[in-house]
N, C-alpha and C positions, 0 to 999 in steps of 0.2 A: 504494500500500500504506500502510495507516495505521500510526502508531507502535506500536500494540499488536500488530498483525500482524507487524511487523518484529521486535519484541521476542520474540514467540512463536517466530518462525522462527529467530532467533539462539539462543534457549535450546535449541531442538530440535537445532540444529547442534552446539552445545557439548556436549550430552548424547551425541550420536553420537560425537563425537571422544573424549570421556572413556571411553566404553564400548569403543571401538576400541583406545585406548591401554592400557586395563586388560587387554584380551585379548592384545595384543601383548606386554606386559610379562610376563604369565603364561606365554606361549609361550617367551619368552627364559629365564625362570626354570626352566621345565621342560626346556629344552635342545632343544626342537623347532624353534626359530627362532634363527638366528645374529644377534647384536647388531648386526653391521654392516649387515644388511638394514634396520634401523630408520633408518639415516642417510638413506635414500632414500625412506622411506615418507611419503606426504603427510600422514597424520594425526599423525605423530611429528615433523613439521618444526618445530613450536614447543615441543617438549619439551626441557627443559634437559638438557645433556649429563651433568651430574652425576646426574640422576634416571635417565637412560638406562643409564649404567654401573652404577649400584647395583642394577639389575634382574638383573644377572649373578650367579649363585651364587658365593659366596666373594669377592665384591667389595663391600666396605663403604665407609664414608665415608673412611677413611684411604687405602685403596688407590685409590679414585676420585680423591682429591686428588693422590696421587703420579702417577697416570697423566696427569691433566690438566696438572699442573705440568711433568712431563717432556715433554709434547707442546706446551707453551707455548700452551695453550688456556684461555680463561676458563671457569670452572665454570658460569656462567650463560648461556654461549653455547648456541645451538640448532643442530641439524643444518643448518637452512636457511641459516645465515650462514657455514658453514665453507668455506674455500677448499680447493682441491685439495691444497695444501701442508699445511694443517692436518689434512685427512682422512688423508693419508699419515702425518703425525707421530703422529696419534692411534692409528692401526693399529700403528705401530712401538712406541709407548709401551705399548700393551696387550700386545704380544708380550714386551717386556722385563719387564713386571710380571704376566704371565699367572698366574692362580691355580694353585696346586699342591695336589695331594692330600696326605694325610698320609704316603703312602709315597714322596713326592717326585716322582711322575710328574705330567705336565701334565694338568690336568682337561679342557682343550679342545685336543685335537690339531689340528694344521694341517689345513685342508681341502685338497683337490687344487688349488684355485685359489690358495690362500695359499702352498702349497709351490712352485708353479710361478713365483710372482712373485719 
C-alpha cells in the first residue's frame, strides 16, 4: 500500500470515528443512551473522559471536574486506560454528584442494574 493510500485510509477511518462519536454523544445528550455504555464502546475508547461526561445534560465543566477529582481520575484519561477500580470510582462519583432537576428530584434515576449493584 502506498503512503497516499495509507493516508486516505487513515483519514476515512478518522472521519468514521468522528461521525460515530458525534452520534453517540447526541444519543447521550438526548437520554436514549446511558453514558456508561460509552466506556465500553470501541469508537469512544480514545475519547477523553472529560468530553464524555460533558455530553450528559446538566453536567458542565465544573461538575465534570468535581466528578473526576472525586473519582481520582485524570480528566485527560480515556475509557480504554481505566482500571476496574477507576471505573467503579467513576460510577460512584457520578452517583454522588448526579445532576438534579430544579424540583430537587434526580434527573437520571437508577436503572435496574444500578439499583441491584
